[in-house]
Structure formats: structure tokens, C-alpha cells
N, C-alpha and C positions, 0 to 999 in steps of 0.2 A: 508682185514682187514685194509689196509692203507686208503682206501676210508672211512671206518667207523670212524677211528680215525680223519681223516681230517674233515669230516662232523661234528662230535661232537665238535671238537675244534673250528671250524669256528662259529658254532651256539652259543657256550658257551663262546667264546672269551678266551680260556684257553691256549694261547700260553705260552711256557716255562714251561709247566707241563711235567715232564718226567715219563716214564714207564720203569720198569726193565723187561728184557726178556733174553732169552738164545737161541742162534742159534742152531737148531736141524737138519738142513739138507739143501739141495739145493746147487746150484752152483753159485748163485748170491753172489757177494762180497766175493770172495775166500780168501781174506786176513783176514776175520773173520772166524776162524776155528769153526767147529761144537763143541758145548759145551761151547763156549765163552759167557761170560756174557756181555750183551749189555744194553745200555740205548737208548730209542727211544722217539721221541717227535717232535712236530712242533714248530719251532722257527721263530721269526720275527727279521730281521736284517735290520735296516733302512740304514745302510752304503752300502748295496749291492742293485743293481738295481732289482734283482729278489725279494727281500724283504722277501718272505715267503718260508720256507724250511721244508722238512721232514728230520730230522737229526738222524743218527744212529752213536753212538760212543761207543767205548770200555769202560767198567767200570774201567779197570786198564790201567796203562801206558804201552806202548810197551817197552819190556826189551832191545831192541837194540837202539831205538831212544830216549827213555825217555819221549816221548810225547804220548798223548792219540790219538789213531787212530779214525778218524771220516769221515763220508760221509755226504754231504748235497745235497739233491735232491730238486731242485726248484719245488715248488708246481705246476707251469705252465707245468712241464714235466709229471705230473700225468694225464693220459689220460681221465679218466672219474670220475666224482663225482656224485653219486646218493643220493637222499634224502632217508633216512631209518627211519621209525617210530620205536619207542621203544628205549630201552637202550642197551648198549653194554654188 
């Protein structure tokens, strides 16, 4: 799914468009608990050398830190991008 989002956003140049989602399982990113509402999207940050990121962030602030938890994965770390015909 990440590859599909990345391909669609690169073709349509829609960086900074966010998608709401909910974590339903898996062991990746254990600090986002199952059932946690998240916001995902691709962002472009000119101040960082990597520049393009897949960003996953919590919808709500962390009750302990008062900050929004987030992860930024540089697009260069995504192993494979394949062209897909059709819409998502």
C-alpha cells in the first residue's frame, strides 16, 4: 500500500495530503498501539537532505510528553516503487 500511495502522490504531485487510518495489527512501530488513530502521508521537507518522507503521526498528543508522536521514513529507504495502472 505504501508503494501505491507513493506512486500516486509522485505522479499527481500531492505532497502534504493526509490520510486518516487506524493501526489494526502488526509489530512495526510498537509505540503506536493497535486501535490508535493515525495520520499518514508523504511530505516534502526542503530543510532536510532526504527531502521526501513517508510520515506517520498520531492524531492526538501523547499524554505523557504533550507532543504528537511521529515517524518520518525517507522515501529513499522504500525498497521498490512499481508503476500501477488504475486508481487506488
